[in-house]
C-alpha positions in Angstrom: -67.3 98.7 -2.5 -69.2 96.1 -4.4 -66.1 94.1 -4.9 -65.1 94.3 -1.2 -68.7 93.1 -0.2 -68.5 90.2 -2.6 -65.1 89.3 -1.2 -66.6 89.4 2.4 -69.5 87.4 1.3 -67.3 84.8 -0.3 -65.1 84.6 2.8 -68.2 84.1 5.0 -69.5 81.3 2.8 -66.1 79.5 3.0 -66.1 80.0 6.7 -69.6 78.7 7.2 -68.9 75.8 4.8 -65.7 74.8 6.5 -67.3 72.7 9.3 -69.3 70.9 6.6 -66.2 70.2 4.6 -64.3 69.0 7.6 -67.2 66.6 8.5 -67.2 65.3 4.9 -63.5 64.7 5.2 -63.8 62.9 8.4 -66.4 60.5 6.9 -63.6 58.9 4.9 -60.8 56.9 6.5 -57.7 54.8 5.7 -57.0 51.9 8.0 -53.7 50.2 8.4 -54.1 46.3 8.3 -51.0 44.4 9.6 -50.2 40.6 9.8 -47.4 38.2 9.7 -48.9 36.1 6.7 -46.8 36.4 3.5 -48.3 38.2 0.5 -48.4 35.0 -1.6 -50.3 33.0 1.1 -53.8 31.8 0.6 -54.8 33.4 3.9 -53.6 36.9 2.6 -55.1 36.6 -0.8 -58.5 34.8 -0.2 -59.2 36.0 3.4 -57.5 39.2 4.3 -57.5 41.0 0.8 -61.1 39.6 0.2 -62.3 41.0 3.5 -60.8 44.4 2.9 -62.3 44.5 -0.6 -65.7 43.7 0.9 -65.4 46.5 3.3 -64.2 49.0 0.7 -67.1 48.1 -1.6 -69.7 48.2 1.1 -68.4 51.7 2.2 -68.5 53.0 -1.4 -64.8 53.6 -1.1 -65.0 55.7 2.0 -63.1 53.1 4.0 -59.7 52.4 2.4 -56.9 50.1 3.6 -53.2 50.3 3.6 -52.3 46.6 3.7 -49.1 45.2 5.2 -48.5 41.5 5.0 -45.3 39.8 6.3 -44.7 42.2 9.2 -43.9 45.0 6.8 -44.6 47.6 9.4 -42.1 46.2 11.9 -42.1 44.2 15.1 -42.6 40.5 15.5 -45.8 38.3 15.1 -45.8 38.2 19.0 -46.3 42.0 19.1 -49.2 42.1 16.7 -52.1 42.2 19.2 -50.5 44.9 21.2 -50.0 46.9 18.0 -53.7 47.1 17.6 -54.3 47.6 21.2 -51.8 50.6 21.3 -52.8 52.1 18.1 -49.5 51.5 16.2 -51.7 50.0 13.5 -55.6 49.9 13.1 -56.3 46.3 12.4 -54.4 43.0 12.9 -54.9 39.3 12.2 -52.9 37.1 14.5 -52.8 34.1 16.8 -53.8 34.8 20.4 -51.5 31.8 21.3 -48.4 33.8 20.2 -48.5 35.3 23.7 -48.6 32.1 25.7 -51.2 32.1 28.5 -52.4 35.6 27.8 -55.8 34.6 26.5 -56.2 31.3 28.4 -60.0 30.8 28.1 -60.0 30.5 24.3 -57.3 27.9 24.4 -60.1 25.4 24.8 -60.5 25.3 21.1 -56.9 24.3 20.7 -57.1 21.2 22.8 -56.5 17.9 21.1 -59.4 16.5 19.0 -61.7 19.4 20.0 -62.7 20.7 16.5 -65.0 19.1 13.8 -64.7 21.6 11.0 -63.5 25.1 10.7 -66.7 26.9 9.8 -68.6 25.3 12.7 -65.8 25.6 15.2 -65.4 29.3 14.2 -69.0 30.0 15.0 -68.7 28.2 18.3 -65.5 30.2 19.2 -67.3 33.5 18.4 -70.3 32.6 20.4 -68.2 31.2 23.3 -66.3 34.5 23.6 -69.5 36.5 23.7 -71.2 34.4 26.2 -68.4 32.7 28.3 -65.3 34.9 28.0 -66.6 38.5 27.0 -63.6 40.2 28.4 -60.9 38.0 26.9 -60.1 40.6 24.2 -61.3 43.6 26.2 -58.4 45.9 25.0 -59.5 45.8 21.3 -62.6 45.8 19.1 -62.9 42.3 18.1 -63.9 41.9 14.4 -63.7 38.1 14.0 -62.6 34.9 15.7 -61.9 31.7 13.8 -59.9 28.6 13.5 -58.2 26.7 10.6 -58.9 23.2 9.2 -57.4 20.1 10.8 -53.8 20.3 11.8 -51.5 17.5 10.9 -47.8 16.3 10.9 -45.2 17.3 8.3 -41.8 15.6 8.7 -38.4 15.5 7.0 -37.0 12.1 7.5 -39.5 9.8 9.2 -43.1 9.0 8.5 -45.5 9.3 11.4 -48.0 6.4 11.5 -48.3 5.9 15.2 -47.9 8.1 18.3 -44.9 6.0 19.1 -43.2 7.3 15.9 -43.0 10.8 17.4 -40.6 9.8 20.2 -37.6 12.1 20.1 -38.7 14.1 17.1 -38.2 17.8 17.3 -41.5 19.2 16.1 -42.7 22.9 15.9 -46.0 23.8 17.5 -47.7 27.1 17.1 -49.2 27.6 20.6 -48.9 26.7 24.3 -51.5 23.9 24.2 -50.3 22.4 21.0 -46.7 22.2 22.1 -47.9 20.6 25.3 -49.8 18.1 23.2 -46.7 17.3 21.2 -44.8 16.7 24.4 -47.4 14.2 25.8 -47.3 12.5 22.4 -43.5 11.8 22.9 -42.0 14.5 20.6 -39.7 17.3 21.7 -41.9 20.3 21.2 -40.4 23.6 19.8 -42.6 26.6 19.9 -42.1 29.2 17.2 -44.2 31.5 15.0 -45.1 30.3 11.4 -42.5 32.5 9.6 -39.7 30.7 11.5 -40.5 27.3 10.1 -38.6 27.3 6.7 -35.4 28.3 8.3 -35.7 25.9 11.2 -36.4 23.0 8.9 -33.5 23.9 6.5 -31.0 24.1 9.5 -32.3 21.0 11.2 -33.5 22.9 14.3 -36.7 21.0 13.9 -37.5 17.6 12.3 -41.0 18.7 11.3 -44.0 20.7 12.3 -47.7 20.7 12.7 -49.7 22.9 10.3 -52.9 22.5 8.3 -52.6 21.7 4.6 -53.6 25.2 3.4 -50.6 26.9 4.9 -48.0 24.4 3.5 -47.1 26.2 0.2 -46.8 29.6 1.9 -43.9 28.5 4.0 -42.6 25.9 1.5 -43.1 23.0 3.9 -43.9 20.8 0.9 -40.5 21.5 -0.4 -38.7 20.9 3.0 -40.3 17.8 4.1 -41.0 14.4 2.6 -43.7 12.9 4.8 -47.2 14.1 5.6 -49.5 12.4 8.0 -53.2 13.5 8.2 -56.1 11.9 10.2 -59.0 10.1 8.9 -62.0 12.3 9.6 -63.6 9.4 11.4 -60.9 9.6 14.0 -61.2 13.3 14.6 -58.9 16.3 14.0 -55.6 16.3 15.9 -55.9 20.1 16.6 -56.7 23.5 15.3 -55.4 27.0 16.1 -57.4 30.1 17.2 -57.0 33.4 15.3 -58.4 36.9 16.2 -58.9 39.8 13.8 -58.9 42.9 16.1 -59.2 46.6 15.7 -57.9 49.5 17.8 -60.8 50.6 20.0 -60.2 54.4 19.6 -60.0 54.1 15.8 -63.2 52.1 15.7 -65.0 54.6 18.0 -63.8 57.5 15.8 -65.5 56.2 12.7 -68.6 58.0 11.4 -71.8 56.1 12.5 -72.5 54.8 9.0 -68.9 53.5 8.5 -69.1 51.8 12.0 -72.1 50.0 10.6 -70.1 48.8 7.6 -67.4 47.4 9.9 -70.0 45.9 12.1 -71.6 44.2 9.1 -68.3 42.6 8.2 -67.6 41.3 11.7 -69.2 38.9 14.1 -70.4 35.2 13.8 -71.0 35.2 10.1 -67.7 36.7 9.2 -66.0 34.4 11.7 -67.6 31.5 10.0 -66.7 32.7 6.6 -63.0 33.0 7.4 -62.9 29.6 8.9 -64.7 28.0 5.9 -62.5 29.9 3.4 -59.3 28.8 5.3 -60.3 25.2 5.4 -61.5 25.4 1.9 -57.9 26.1 0.8 -56.7 22.8 2.3 -57.1 20.8 -0.9 -54.7 23.2 -2.8 -52.1 22.9 -0.1 -52.4 19.0 -0.4 -52.1 19.2 -4.1 -48.9 21.2 -3.8 -47.4 18.4 -1.7 -48.6 15.7 -4.1 -46.8 17.4 -7.0 -43.3 17.1 -5.2 -41.4 13.9 -6.2 -40.9 11.2 -3.5 -43.6 12.8 -1.2 -45.5 10.3 1.0 -49.0 11.2 2.3 -50.3 8.9 4.9 -53.8 8.8 6.4 -53.7 7.9 10.1 -56.7 5.3 10.6 -59.5 6.1 13.0 -58.4 3.2 15.3 -54.9 4.4 15.5 -56.2 8.0 16.4 -57.4 6.5 19.7 -53.8 6.2 21.0 -53.1 9.7 20.1 -56.3 10.8 21.9 -55.4 8.8 25.0 -51.8 10.3 25.3 -53.0 13.8 24.6 -55.9 13.9 27.0 -53.6 15.1 29.8 -53.5 18.5 28.0 -57.2 18.9 28.5 -57.0 17.9 32.2 -54.2 20.3 32.8 -56.0 23.1 30.9 -59.2 22.6 33.1 -57.0 22.7 36.3 -55.2 25.9 35.1 -58.5 27.6 34.5 -59.6 26.6 38.1 -56.4 28.1 39.5 -57.2 31.4 37.5 -60.6 31.7 39.1 -62.6 30.1 36.2 -64.6 27.0 36.2 -62.5 24.8 33.9 -65.2 22.0 33.5 -67.9 24.4 32.7 -65.7 26.2 30.1 -64.8 22.9 28.5 -68.3 21.6 28.5 -69.6 24.9 27.1 -67.1 24.9 24.2 -68.0 21.4 23.4 -71.7 22.1 23.4 -71.3 25.1 21.1 -69.1 23.1 18.6 -71.8 20.4 18.7 -74.5 23.0 18.2 -72.9 24.6 15.2 -71.4 21.5 13.7 -74.2 19.0 13.5 -73.5 16.8 10.7 -70.1 18.4 10.3 -66.8 16.7 10.2 -63.3 17.6 9.2 -63.1 18.0 5.5 -61.8 15.0 3.7 -58.8 15.2 1.5 -59.5 16.2 -2.1 
């Protein structure tokens, strides 16, 4: 009888304790992080992994990550945002511009000669979305919005010194506005995601590409091109590209309140600024990798010559504003708002000079 009573008491204790145990189990979570960047890239090592490490540490190990670079979970870079939206994965880092025209208002930051430096422009980008385009990424929980350092030319057989040098060259561009810019500068633009660059250069599908210094080693552009043309900071930055780190909304909402706070503390304006700063901070290492290759030529386009690039590329800005008007937005207001925010966050800032 005593033995039976003890057994019943034990069973009752387990039953009563089960909800508490279940709740405890729910307080820990493993999140799948997916992106197209290769595992050896600076972006993956110094930004993505560093961010995940910060979150894991801040949560005392209760948030863990399964990390998948190089599209290891399948699909293409173009599909990443929808993978987060649909819950195929939990968090993605991608280019909104991979899906042309889907996120039109944030393209303002990709217009020619818009940015000053990545940290300041990333802050402006975050604030712009919160205040001027709050529904741009409404299908996901946005964690960070940032840009990279100044974009530039990398070419196989011909050095770019002037806008006229681009005539007839097949150049890869990452997004809709940047490929438009290349077209107005006289090049034949070819749109493709970053992972396609090495094969396209090797096969002669393209004569060159535009990317920032930091990403050069990860796609072996320093080994596949001979010429690199950067802009003197006094002339401005040719372009930058926008990025978004986004989380599945249902997964975010399912987090325990204190874990949600950990994600929130590693999101927003400060995290956006940090990502931009770290990415541009990797530019000198990319430049150094190119310098180490025999017979490489690195040319700095003077500020005076940059004026011709600006003049030819200005049509991109005009067309974007007109496109916004057609979509029911005030293109001029968006453009002026973005510029004011870049100026606000970038006072005293300029594109980082080469190391």
